[in-house]
N, C-alpha and C positions, 0 to 999 in steps of 0.2 A: 559323575557328572561333568568333570573338566574335559574328559575326554570324548564324551557328547557332544560339549560344545564345540570342540575342535573340529569333529568330524562336519558338524554343520557350517563352520565357517568354511572348512575347505569347500564344500559343496556350494555354498553361496557364491563362493570365489570363483569356482569354476564357471559358474551360469554366467556371472557378470561378462568374465574374458570370454566367453563364446558369442554372448550377446553384441560385446563391442569389437570383436572380429580379431582378439587377440589369440585365438584358438582358432584355427584353419581346417574347418570340417566341411567336406562339401555334401550337401543335401540334394536330394533328387526327387522332385515332385512329379506326378503322373502326367503334368500337363508342360514339363519342361525338360523331359529327359533328353530330347534330341540335340539340346544344345551342348551336352556334355562332348568336348573334342578328343575322343579315343582313336588315336591311327594305329593300324596293325603293323607289324613288323613286315618290311617288304625286302626280298632280296633282289638284286639287281638282274634288270632285262637285258640281255645282250643285244647289239643292234643286229637285224639282219645284215649279211654280207651284200653288198651291192650287185645288182644284177640276178640277184636269187629272190622267188618267189615261193608262196607256200604250196602244199600238196595235199590241199584239201581235195578230195573226190579224186585222189591220184588214179589214172588207168595207165597200164603199160600195154605193149605189145602181148598178144595172146601168146602163150607158151604150150603148145599141143602136148608136149611130154615134159611135165617138170621133173628134172634132174636134181635129186635131194642129196644134200651132204649134211649128216647128223654129228653134232659135238656133244659129248656128255652122254656116255652110256649106263648110268646108274639107274636109280629108281624110273625117272622118268623119260630118260631116254631110250631106255630098253622097252617100255610100254610103247613109244613112238614107232619104233622099228617094227613091232607086232600090229599096230594099226596099218602103218602104210602099206602093208602086205596086200590089202584089200582095198585100196584106195587106184581107182583106174586115172588114167592121167598122168600118174607119177611114178617114178622109180627112183630107189635109194643107190646112190653110185658111190658113195663116200662115206665110211664111218669112223669116228675119231673117239678115244677116251685115253686118259691118262695112263690106264693098265691095258697093255696089249691082251690079256685074255678075254676083258668085257668084250674088247674089238670082236675077238673071235667066236664068242658067245652069239653077239649079236647078227654077225654075218651069218651064222648057222641057223638061226632062227628066221632069217630073212629068206635065206635058200630052202627051206622048208616049203616055200609057196612060190618063189619067185626065181629065176634061173640068169639074170644077168648079171655081168661082173660088176663086183665090188671092190674098191680099194680101201685098205685099212691104214689108219694113223695111231700113232700112240707117242706118248712122252710128253713134255711140257709145252712144247710148240708144234705138236701136229698138227693142230687145228689150224695153224697158218696155212699149212699146205691144202688143207679141205678148200679153205677161201681161194686159194691161188688157183685153183684147177680151173680150166676152160670148159670142163662138162659140167659144171654144178650151177645151177640158176638159182637155188634157193638154200642158204645155210640155215639148219634148224638147231638152235643153240638150247641145251638142257643141263648146262653146268652150274655151279655153285653162283650165288646172288652177285658176288662182288666181281665176278669175272664177265658179265654179260654186255656191258657197254665197251670195252676194249674189243671183244670178238665181234659183236655188230658194227662197229666203226670199221674195222678192217675189213670185214665182209662186203659192206656196201662200197667201200673206196675199191675195192677187188670187183666191182660191178656185179654183186649178187642182191637180190632180195633176200630179206631176213626176217626169220621168226625167232623169237627168244622167249623164255620161260620168265615167269612171274616172280617178283617185280621185275621191270625191263631195266630199272635203274636205282641203286640206292641212295642218290644224292642228287639235288635239284642240276647242279651243274651237269652230272651225269645225262639227266633228262634233256637237258639243252643240247648237249652233245649229240645225242639222237636225232633230236629233231633238226640241227644244223645239217648234219650229214647226209638224212633223208631227203633235206629239201635241196642241198647241193648236187646230190648223186640222181635225185630223181626216181629212187629206188624205195620199195614198199620196206616198210620195218612194221612188223605186226608183233603184239605181246600175245602169247598164248593163254589168252584168258579163256578157261575152259568153261567157267560157270556161267558165260554168257549163253551157253548151247544146252543148260539143263534144260528138261523138258519143262517144267514148272515155271522155271523163269522166261522160256520163250514164249508160252502161253499167257503169261501174265504181261510181257512186252506186246505181244499183239491186242490184248484185250485193252491195253491202255492207249495204244496207238489207234484204237477204235471208240473210245470214248468211254468205255463200259465203268471206269471208277471216278468219271468227271475229272475235272482238273487236280492233277498231282500234286498236293501241297508237301508231302513228308514222306521220305522212305528210308529204310534202314537195312544196312547188311552188315555181315559179322565174319570172323575167322575164328571159331570157339572151336579148339580142337585139342585134346589131352595128348601132348607130344613129349610128357615128360620122359617118358622110356626111350621113344626113340632118338632123342636127342644126345642121351648117353649111351645107346647101343654102338658095341665096336663096329667098325666098318666092314668086316668080314660075315657080322651076320645081319648085315642089311641097313647098318646105319649111314649115317651122312659121311662122305668122304672127309677125313681129317676133324670131323666133328663140326665143320663151318656153321652149323647154325647156331650152336650153344656159345661158340664163340663170338658170334654176331651178338648174341642176347646178354653176354656178359658185359657189354661195354655200351650197347645202347638200350634206350626206352622209346617211349612213342609207340606207334604202331607199326613194326618192320614188315607187316605183309597185308595190306588192306585189299588188294586189286580183288580178290574172290567175291567179297561182299560188295564192293564198289562199282565193278564193272558193269554188271545188271542193271542198277538203278541208274547211273550214269547216262545208258543208252533209253532208259524211260523217260528220264528228264531232259533229252535231247542236249547233252551238254557238249559244248562247242558248234552246235548245230541250231541256235537259237537261245541258249540259256548258257552260263559258264558260272563255275565255282569262284567265288570272291574270298572268300576266307574261311579259316577253321579256328577254332579252339580245342585244346588236348588236354586231358588229365589222365594220368595214371595212377593206379595205387601203388603203394610199395611193393617191394618184392617178398614173398614169402614162400609161395608155393614151391620153387626150385630148392631153396635151400632147406625147407623141411623135408621134400621127396629124397634128395641126396644124402641129409643126415638118416633117414630110416635106412636107406638101401645100401648105404656104403659105409656107415658109421661117422660118428660127430668129428672124428680127427682124420677123414678122409681129406685128399685134395679136393675132391668134388663138392664136400660140404662147406670146405674152408674158402672156397674159392668167392670171389664176390661176383654177384649179378645184379646188372642194373635194370633189366626188363621188368616193368612191372607185372603184375598178375593180371590185371585188367586194364585196358586202355579205352576210355572213349574219345571218341572224335566227332565233333557237330561240324558241319560244312554250311555256309550260307551261299545261297546262289543268287546271281543278279537278278532273277526275277520273284526274290521272295521265297524259295523253295528251302527246305532244311533236309540234309542227309545227316545219319547217324551210322558210324561204322565203329564197331568193336572189335578187339583182339584179345584173345586169351588162351594159352599154350599151354596152361600149368595147373588148371584147376580140374578137379573130378567132376566133369559135366558131359553131358551128351552132347555129341556132334551138332552144331549150330552154325548156320549162314545167315539167319533172319530171313532175309528177302522180304523185308514189309514194304506193301505199297499202300498208301494212304491217300485217297482223292475225296474231292467235294461230293461223288455218288457212291464211295463203294470203298473195300479195304481186301487186301489178300495179304497173307503172309505164309510161307513155306515151314519155318522153324520156330518153336519146338513141335507145332502142332500143324499140319496144313489146315488152311480156313479160308474162306472167301465170304464176305458179308456184304450185301447190295442193297440200297434203297428200293422201297420202302421201309424194310424190315433189317437194317444194318444193325441194330441192336443184337442179334442174333447170327452165328455163321450158320450158313447154309449147311444142310444134312450130306452126308457123305454122298447120296445117290444124287442129289441135285448139283452138288460141287463138280462132281466126276461128269456129269452131263455136260455142263457148263465149259469144262477144261477140254472134253472132247468137241465141243462146239468150236470153241476158240485155239484149237490145237494148229501151231505154228507150221507154215508150210515146209520148213525142212523137216519137222517131225513127220510130216505126212509122207514126204518124199522119201526119206532114208531112215526115219526113226527104227522100224524094226531091223534092218541091217545093222544100226548103230548097237542096239541091243545085243544083237548076235557077236558083233567083235568086241564090244565093252569097252573100258576106260571111263571110270567113275560113272557106270551105268549106262554109257553110250555118248555121253557129251564130248569125251576128248574126240572120239570118232566122227563126230558132225563138226567139230571145229577143224578138225585136219581136212575132211571132204570139202568143207565151204572154202578153206584157204586156198586147195589145190584146185577147184572149180573154178575160184574167181581168176586164178593165175591162168589156169586152159583158156577162159573167154575173153580175158583181157579187161576184167571188171575191174571197179574199186573194191578193196578188202571191206569186210565186216567192220575191221578195226583198222585205225591208223596210228601214224606215230604220235599224233597228238593224244589220243587216247593214253597210248603206253606211258606217255610223259605226265598226263593230269592225274593217272592214277597212281602212278608210281610217285610223283613228288610227294604224296602225304606222307611217304617214310621218314624224309627228313624233316618237314614242316610239322608233323605233329609231334617229333621230337623236341623241335625247337618251342613248340607251345608249353609242352607238358614240363620243360627245364625251366621255363619264365613264367610261374604261376598262372597258366594256362591263359596267356596274353592272346589275342587274335594275331594270327600270321596270314598275310596276303597269299593266296595261290596265283603263280604268275599264269598269263594268258600265253600260252604257248603257241597260237596261231598268230599272236602280234597284232591283235586289234580286227582279225578275222572270223572271229566266233559266232558270228550271226550271217555268215556269208551262205553257208548251207542253211536251207531250212527243214529241218526236222530230220531224225535218224532214219536211214535207209539201208536195207540191204538188197543189193542189187542180184539180178536175175539175168 
């Protein structure tokens, strides 16, 4: 009985203290939640150098024959050499890789179809010689993540246009460096986001721009791809050079690879062309999959199993835009799951999603997906002009089903014609900055983190996303 009385006394005392304000507990009612003053973490925005202006809608002098230098001839670079063999208006004049044998293999591949002279470079700094060549118009970078910024900056300084693999940069500082150099030199700096050219993504972009889904309110993208085996595969067997990917994931969390899912939906939302990403919140699960995998494959006492890995198995990042839209981006490369990029479009009149099941639903019967024949007819109706023009050739040449070929074709087409590119340096920065910002949020109780405006106030200057012809 005495214990019971003590419990009651403690309870009444706490209630009195709460009512008199001795215990500070913030309550939120439905009618006053906007009064809470929560400010996101903000990283500094550097001033634009005096006399420099933005490169929105940048168009440069036409280049009738684009002379290309490719740096990095591993998985992605070698595939690029293969595709460029079939693109008119471009020729490869320089090839570079850390290993000379890769240069030789790539040159041999090129000369199976094309016969122009190709100069080869190798070693740690061979890439600089590619950038310094007077006969190179475009430097095409397919090297590990951490090298992208240094190479792109040097290439632009030497007067070259730049195309670089994803992500363009791994830090916000690196993103600003790319923006500043592109603005200073007035050179194109495009990130090679191939998923923007997937046939389904292009069709949904066309549909969205023609109002089929109504006003788009929410979109989703992802990179869910089981890479456990590939991350530990020896380099001689086709693994990553120096195991750079698992080395990054050992010390970083958040979403280190956001752009495949983010790029296509940002184009649909007209990001920095009428809307902009304001802030994000990000949350990662704990890391379990890699440790379990390495323990089972290499043994619990192996170096692989004993190593510490920071990357959570699943990361969820939610982005809020200036116009009140939301974007969900996921990353998971350690779970035994089918490949998934989501690509979800949710509007006031309809819905589309590519993964895990391709489906479209439209008013007035949006509660159920369209049957396959009706959906396929709709996709054919809204087939994107790029696909109508070169879709068959893209499928024939290949590259992730053809989207890589369309990406390269469009890049060269725009350079040939002197047109603005389909993606600009601000896209590269906006999509890539999520790498660091998601980690900041995930490591700080998922607090909001502001997304910089890389256009420095010009995000509403262009009206709608356009691909020029």
